[in-house]
C-alpha positions as CSV (number, residue, x, y, z in Angstrom):
1,M,-28.6,82.2,85.9
2,L,-27.2,80.5,82.6
3,S,-28.6,78.1,80.5
4,A,-26.2,75.1,79.2
5,T,-26.9,76.2,75.7
6,A,-25.8,80.3,76.5
7,V,-22.4,78.4,78.7
8,A,-21.5,75.7,75.7
9,G,-21.6,78.9,73.3
10,P,-18.5,79.1,71.2
11,Q,-16.1,80.7,73.0
12,W,-14.4,82.4,70.1
13,R,-15.1,85.7,67.5
14,N,-17.3,84.6,64.6
15,V,-14.7,86.5,62.3
16,Y,-15.7,84.5,59.1
17,R,-19.2,85.8,59.8
18,L,-20.9,81.9,59.4
19,S,-24.5,82.0,59.4
20,E,-26.2,80.0,62.7
21,H,-26.9,77.2,60.3
22,Q,-22.7,77.1,59.1
23,L,-21.9,77.1,62.3
24,E,-24.5,74.1,63.6
25,R,-23.2,72.0,60.7
26,L,-20.0,72.6,61.2
27,E,-19.9,71.6,64.7
28,E,-22.1,68.2,64.0
29,A,-19.2,67.3,61.0
30,E,-16.8,68.2,64.2
31,S,-18.9,66.0,66.5
32,R,-18.7,63.1,64.2
33,M,-15.3,63.5,63.3
34,E,-14.5,62.2,67.3
35,M,-16.4,60.2,66.6
36,L,-15.0,58.5,63.8
37,D,-18.6,58.5,61.6
38,I,-16.2,60.4,58.6
39,D,-18.2,59.8,55.7
40,N,-21.7,61.7,58.0
41,A,-18.9,63.9,58.6
42,E,-17.7,64.3,55.7
43,S,-20.8,65.1,53.3
44,I,-22.0,68.0,56.3
45,L,-18.8,69.2,55.1
46,L,-18.9,69.1,51.5
47,E,-22.6,70.5,51.3
48,L,-21.4,73.6,53.4
49,L,-18.2,73.6,50.9
50,E,-21.3,73.9,48.2
51,E,-22.5,76.6,49.8
52,D,-19.4,78.3,49.8
53,S,-16.5,77.6,48.3
54,D,-14.4,79.9,50.1
55,C,-15.4,79.4,53.4
56,V,-11.5,78.8,55.4
57,P,-13.6,76.7,58.9
58,V,-14.8,74.1,56.3
59,L,-11.4,74.0,54.2
60,N,-9.6,73.5,57.1
61,N,-11.7,70.8,58.2
62,L,-11.3,68.7,55.6
63,G,-7.7,69.2,55.2
64,H,-7.5,67.9,59.2
65,M,-10.2,65.1,58.7
66,H,-8.5,63.9,55.4
67,G,-4.8,64.1,57.4
68,R,-5.7,63.2,60.9
69,Y,-8.3,60.6,60.0
70,L,-8.1,59.3,56.7
71,S,-4.3,59.5,55.9
72,E,-4.6,61.1,52.8
73,W,-2.2,63.8,52.9
74,E,-2.0,65.2,49.4
75,K,-5.6,65.8,50.1
76,A,-5.2,67.4,52.8
77,V,-2.2,69.4,51.7
78,E,-4.7,70.5,48.6
79,F,-7.2,72.0,51.3
80,Y,-4.4,73.8,53.2
81,E,-3.5,75.3,50.2
82,R,-6.5,76.2,49.0
83,V,-6.8,78.2,53.0
84,L,-3.6,79.6,51.7
85,Q,-5.0,80.9,48.7
86,I,-7.7,83.0,50.2
87,E,-5.6,83.4,53.4
88,P,-1.8,83.6,53.2
89,D,-1.3,84.3,56.8
90,N,-3.3,81.7,58.1
91,A,-0.1,80.3,60.1
92,W,-2.9,76.9,61.4
93,A,-3.1,76.0,57.7
94,R,0.9,76.9,56.5
95,D,2.0,74.6,59.7
96,E,-0.2,71.9,58.8
97,R,0.4,72.0,55.2
98,R,4.2,71.8,56.1
99,R,3.3,68.5,58.1
100,Y,1.7,66.6,55.5
101,Q,4.0,67.5,53.4
102,R,6.9,65.8,55.4
103,Y,4.5,62.7,55.5
104,L,4.7,62.9,50.9
105,T,8.2,62.7,51.0
106,R,8.4,59.8,53.6
107,D,10.2,56.9,52.4
């Protein structure tokens, strides 16, 4: 029989080769965002970004947080731009950047 932890583990490949610590902290930040504990989510994400300034999952989460939860669309665009500098073919970041760019041009 599988434990709850084994079943609840990541259902995706760790293509960014994140450490166990990074995975745990990223999951905690995402949970805090969902609970609208944005200040703590941001603190965790910025801490992770200090450890690895090119960490695509962290940059994507910061873009998501600034766009969806804070309505800071310009900042969201900046984070997605950073993702696309690292990973030009990242379709998700490209689509999200486009979405928030449209918000910036609304009257």
